[in-house]
N, C-alpha and C positions, 0 to 999 in steps of 0.2 A: 039073596042078594044079586044082583048081574054082576057076569065074571069080568067086563071091564070096570064096573064099579070097584071088586076086591083087588084087583089087579093096578088099578090108581091111587088106589087105601093106601095097598105094601109099598108101593113105591113110594107116598108120599112119605111114611115112616121109617122108612128104608136112608129115603137123603133127606131128611130135615136136619139131625147133624152135620151134615154140607153143606150149610145153607149161609149163604152172605159169606162163602170164602171162594178165593180165585180157584178158575179152574172146573167148576161145580160142572161145569155142560158134559166136560172132558168125563169126572168123576161117575155122574147122572148115569152115563151110557153102559158100564161093564152091569149095574144089576136090573136096569129095564130091558138087557134083553135078556138076563136070568128069569126074569121074572116074565116078560112075555112067553117063555119057553116052556113053563110049566103047566102043568095040567091044574083043573080049575078046583080040584081038590087040596093038592097043596096047594094053591093060594090063598085058600078059604082057609087052610089049616095056619099056616105061617103066619098071617093076619090075625086070628085068632091068638095066637100065642102072644105077638106082639103086643095085643092090646090087653093080656092080662098082665104080661110083665110089666107093662106102662102105665096099669093100674096099681099093680102090688108096690110100683116105688111112691106114688104121690098119698 
């Protein structure tokens, strides 16, 4: 998976609960900056953990 794709997917998962909320653009900026600064391996690890926790809840 390309780094950009992994970062995009991670951001989508992190901001999904905020969709439909007023002020989403402001709230989204903090996680976006943190994800963009993360090393590639860490992004993929976080993405794997989020996907695993999401699948275990369904």
